C-alpha positions as CSV (number, residue, x, y, z in Angstrom):
1,X,-38.4,14.8,-18.6
2,X,-38.7,14.0,-14.9
3,X,-35.4,14.1,-13.0
4,X,-36.0,10.7,-11.4
5,X,-36.2,9.1,-14.8
6,X,-32.6,9.9,-15.7
7,X,-31.2,6.9,-13.8
8,X,-33.6,4.6,-15.6
9,X,-32.7,6.1,-18.9
10,X,-29.0,5.9,-18.4
11,X,-28.9,2.3,-17.1
12,X,-28.7,0.6,-20.5
13,X,-25.8,2.9,-21.4
14,X,-24.0,1.9,-18.3
15,X,-24.6,-1.7,-19.1
16,X,-23.2,-1.2,-22.7
17,X,-20.1,0.4,-21.4
18,X,-19.4,-2.3,-18.8
19,X,-19.9,-5.1,-21.3
20,X,-17.6,-3.5,-23.9
21,X,-14.9,-2.9,-21.3
22,X,-15.1,-6.6,-20.3
23,X,-14.9,-7.7,-24.0
24,X,-11.9,-5.5,-24.8
25,X,-10.1,-6.4,-21.6
26,X,-10.6,-10.1,-22.5
27,X,-9.1,-9.4,-25.9
28,X,-6.0,-8.1,-24.1
29,X,-6.0,-11.3,-22.0
30,X,-6.3,-13.6,-25.0
31,X,-3.4,-12.0,-26.7
32,X,-1.1,-12.0,-23.7
33,X,-2.1,-15.6,-22.6
34,X,-0.9,-16.7,-26.1
35,X,2.3,-14.7,-25.9
36,X,1.1,-12.3,-28.5
37,X,1.5,-8.5,-28.6
38,X,-1.9,-6.8,-28.1
39,X,-2.5,-3.4,-29.8
40,X,-4.7,-2.4,-26.9
41,X,-2.9,-1.3,-23.8
42,X,-5.8,0.0,-21.6
43,X,-9.6,0.3,-21.8
44,X,-11.7,2.8,-19.9
45,X,-15.3,3.8,-20.1
46,X,-17.9,6.2,-18.8
47,X,-21.5,7.3,-19.1
48,X,-22.0,11.1,-19.3
49,X,-23.3,12.6,-16.2
50,X,-26.8,14.2,-16.2
51,X,-25.2,17.6,-15.7
52,X,-22.9,17.1,-18.8
53,X,-25.8,15.9,-20.9
54,X,-28.0,18.9,-19.9
55,X,-25.1,21.3,-20.5
56,X,-24.5,19.9,-24.0
57,X,-28.2,20.0,-24.8
58,X,-28.5,23.6,-23.8
59,X,-25.4,24.6,-25.7
60,X,-26.6,22.8,-28.9
61,X,-30.2,23.8,-28.4
62,X,-31.4,20.2,-28.3
63,X,-34.8,19.5,-26.7
64,X,-34.7,17.1,-23.7
65,X,-36.9,14.5,-25.4
66,X,-34.5,14.4,-28.4
67,X,-31.3,13.8,-26.5
68,X,-31.1,10.1,-27.0
69,X,-31.6,10.4,-30.7
70,X,-29.3,13.3,-31.3
71,X,-26.4,12.5,-29.0
72,X,-24.0,9.7,-29.8
73,X,-21.6,10.0,-27.0
74,X,-23.7,9.4,-23.9
75,X,-21.9,6.1,-23.6
76,X,-18.2,6.3,-24.2
77,X,-15.3,3.8,-24.3
78,X,-11.7,4.9,-24.6
79,X,-9.1,2.5,-25.9
80,X,-5.5,3.4,-25.2
81,X,-2.6,2.1,-27.4
82,X,1.1,2.4,-27.1
83,X,1.9,3.2,-30.7
84,X,0.2,5.2,-33.5
85,X,0.3,2.1,-35.7
86,X,-1.8,0.2,-33.2
87,X,-4.7,2.5,-33.6
88,X,-5.5,1.3,-37.1
89,X,-5.2,-2.3,-35.9
90,X,-7.8,-1.7,-33.2
91,X,-10.0,0.0,-35.8
92,X,-9.9,-3.1,-38.0
93,X,-10.6,-5.3,-35.0
94,X,-13.8,-3.3,-34.2
95,X,-14.9,-3.3,-37.9
96,X,-14.6,-7.1,-38.0
97,X,-16.6,-7.7,-34.8
98,X,-20.2,-9.0,-35.2
99,X,-21.4,-7.9,-31.8
100,X,-21.2,-4.2,-32.7
101,X,-22.1,-2.2,-35.9
102,X,-19.9,0.7,-36.9
103,X,-22.1,3.6,-38.1
104,X,-19.6,6.5,-38.2
105,X,-15.9,7.1,-38.1
106,X,-13.8,10.3,-37.6
107,X,-10.1,10.3,-38.1
108,X,-8.5,13.0,-36.0
109,X,-5.1,11.3,-36.2
110,X,-4.4,12.2,-39.8
111,X,-6.7,15.2,-39.6
112,X,-5.8,16.9,-36.4
113,X,-8.3,19.4,-34.9
114,X,-7.2,23.0,-34.9
115,X,-6.9,22.8,-31.1
116,X,-4.2,20.1,-31.4
117,X,-6.6,17.3,-30.5
118,X,-5.8,13.9,-32.0
119,X,-7.8,10.7,-31.7
120,X,-9.8,8.2,-33.8
121,X,-13.5,8.1,-33.1
122,X,-15.9,5.3,-34.0
123,X,-19.7,5.4,-33.3
124,X,-21.1,1.9,-32.9
125,X,-24.5,0.4,-32.3
126,X,-24.3,-2.2,-29.5
127,X,-27.2,-4.4,-28.3
128,X,-27.9,-4.9,-24.6
129,X,-30.5,-7.0,-22.8
130,X,-32.5,-5.3,-20.1
131,X,-35.6,-6.1,-18.1
132,X,-37.6,-4.3,-20.8
133,X,-36.0,-6.3,-23.6
134,X,-33.3,-5.7,-26.2
135,X,-31.9,-2.1,-26.6
136,X,-29.6,-0.8,-29.3
137,X,-27.2,1.7,-27.7
138,X,-25.0,4.1,-29.5
139,X,-21.5,4.1,-28.0
140,X,-18.6,6.4,-28.9
141,X,-15.3,4.6,-29.0
142,X,-12.2,6.8,-28.9
143,X,-8.8,5.2,-29.8
144,X,-5.6,7.1,-29.1
145,X,-2.1,6.6,-27.9
146,X,-0.9,7.1,-24.3
147,X,0.6,10.4,-25.2
148,X,-2.5,11.7,-27.0
149,X,-4.6,10.7,-24.0
150,X,-2.3,12.7,-21.7
151,X,-2.7,15.8,-23.9
152,X,-6.5,15.3,-24.2
153,X,-6.9,14.9,-20.4
154,X,-5.1,18.1,-19.7
155,X,-6.9,20.0,-22.5
156,X,-10.3,18.8,-21.2
157,X,-9.5,20.0,-17.7
158,X,-8.6,23.4,-19.1
159,X,-11.7,23.6,-21.2
160,X,-13.8,23.0,-18.0
161,X,-11.9,25.6,-16.0
162,X,-12.2,28.3,-18.7
163,X,-15.7,27.3,-19.8
164,X,-14.3,26.6,-23.3
165,X,-12.7,30.0,-23.6
166,X,-9.1,29.1,-23.1
167,X,-6.8,32.1,-23.2
168,X,-4.6,32.5,-26.3
169,X,-1.3,32.1,-24.5
170,X,-2.5,28.8,-23.0
171,X,-3.8,27.6,-26.4
172,X,-0.4,28.3,-27.9
173,X,1.3,26.2,-25.2
174,X,-1.3,23.4,-25.8
175,X,-0.5,23.4,-29.6
176,X,3.2,23.3,-28.8
177,X,2.6,20.3,-26.6
178,X,0.5,18.7,-29.3
179,X,3.3,19.0,-31.8
180,X,5.8,17.6,-29.2
181,X,3.4,14.6,-28.7
182,X,3.4,14.0,-32.4
183,X,7.2,13.9,-32.3
184,X,7.1,11.6,-29.2
185,X,4.8,9.2,-31.0
186,X,7.0,9.2,-34.0
187,X,10.1,8.4,-31.9
188,X,8.3,5.6,-30.2
189,X,7.3,4.2,-33.5
190,X,10.9,4.1,-34.6
191,X,11.7,1.6,-31.9
192,X,8.4,-0.2,-31.9
193,X,9.7,-3.6,-32.9
194,X,12.3,-3.6,-30.2
195,X,9.7,-2.6,-27.6
196,X,7.2,-5.2,-28.8
197,X,9.9,-7.9,-28.7
198,X,10.8,-6.9,-25.1
199,X,7.2,-6.9,-24.0
200,X,6.4,-10.3,-25.6
201,X,9.5,-11.8,-24.0
202,X,8.4,-10.4,-20.6
203,X,4.9,-11.8,-20.9
204,X,6.2,-15.2,-22.0
205,X,8.5,-15.2,-19.0
206,X,5.6,-14.4,-16.6
207,X,3.4,-17.1,-18.1
208,X,6.2,-19.7,-18.0
209,X,7.0,-19.0,-14.4
210,X,3.3,-19.1,-13.5
211,X,2.8,-22.4,-15.2
212,X,5.8,-23.9,-13.4
213,X,4.6,-22.7,-10.0
214,X,1.1,-24.1,-10.6
215,X,2.6,-27.4,-11.6
216,X,4.7,-27.5,-8.4
217,X,1.8,-26.6,-6.3
218,X,-0.4,-29.4,-7.8
219,X,2.4,-31.9,-7.2
220,X,2.2,-31.2,-3.5
221,X,-1.1,-33.0,-3.5
222,X,-0.1,-36.1,-5.4
223,X,3.6,-36.6,-5.1
224,X,6.2,-37.4,-2.4
225,X,6.9,-34.2,-0.5
226,X,10.6,-34.8,-0.5
227,X,10.6,-35.1,-4.3
228,X,8.6,-31.9,-4.7
229,X,11.0,-30.0,-2.5
230,X,13.9,-31.2,-4.7
231,X,12.0,-30.0,-7.8
232,X,11.3,-26.7,-6.1
233,X,15.0,-26.2,-5.3
234,X,15.9,-27.0,-8.9
235,X,13.4,-24.4,-10.1
236,X,14.9,-21.7,-7.8
237,X,18.4,-22.6,-9.1
238,X,17.4,-22.3,-12.7
239,X,15.3,-19.2,-12.1
240,X,18.3,-17.4,-10.7
241,X,20.3,-18.2,-13.8
242,X,17.9,-16.0,-15.9
243,X,18.2,-18.3,-18.9
244,X,14.7,-18.5,-20.6
245,X,15.6,-21.5,-22.7
246,X,16.8,-23.5,-19.6
247,X,13.6,-22.5,-17.9
248,X,11.5,-23.8,-20.9
249,X,13.3,-27.1,-20.8
250,X,12.7,-27.4,-17.1
251,X,9.0,-26.6,-17.6
252,X,8.7,-29.4,-20.3
253,X,10.4,-31.9,-17.9
254,X,8.1,-30.8,-15.1
255,X,5.1,-31.4,-17.3
256,X,6.2,-34.9,-18.0
257,X,6.8,-35.5,-14.3
258,X,3.4,-34.2,-13.4
259,X,1.7,-36.2,-16.1
260,X,3.4,-39.4,-14.7
261,X,2.2,-38.7,-11.2
262,X,-1.3,-38.1,-12.5
263,X,-1.3,-41.3,-14.4
264,X,-0.2,-43.2,-11.3
265,X,-2.9,-41.5,-9.3
266,X,-5.6,-42.5,-11.8
267,X,-4.3,-46.1,-12.0
268,X,-4.2,-46.3,-8.2
269,X,-7.9,-45.1,-8.0
270,X,-8.9,-47.9,-10.5
């Protein structure tokens, strides 16, 4: 395979990763905009570098012209969750989607690798549209907690440094760290409901304040400036009280005021 063709070959993979990141990030947005807890905390993605692809092909003795058929991780998406329980929820979300087809799953959460590695892997077929037409791209989706991802990032760096021959004393420390992460994830799970409630409350507060500020800003264009300033001062007073229920009542009243002004504006135009 000619070197200059690699960019052309990898372009559909890059497109698949970018599209999937956008879709999963929008899923986060949809949950939070509705005041719901989202099992997805972060989404990342990458396409393997040519150097990494060639190194893997050499290690596994795979001919260059068979790489696309034999490798399923050229395109990769990583979904980070806060809690172990969220991982299965994300797996179910992916299984139900109609824009990707799950073709393989590997559960390294309940079946940890001997190295201490834990993650849930899914291989999916994902269709992209290119200048040459439709392409079905295999994408590896890794789902793990924040703590698992921290461990994996460190282990990956050490694998690279030692050319996959990590000294025994470091392997022992990695395994100890992996066991500590299992304990950490378990501890976080024990207070999961409290953390979820706090995060949902925080997101609700942010959305409420944002809606109020947008309403006040819109009133500047259609209402008496002196009246708007009074509304603004009232908002600041209520905001400083830190009472979410009081803030909700103010928001509802503001909606009615804004609706009244809009109705007046429409009737005036008529």
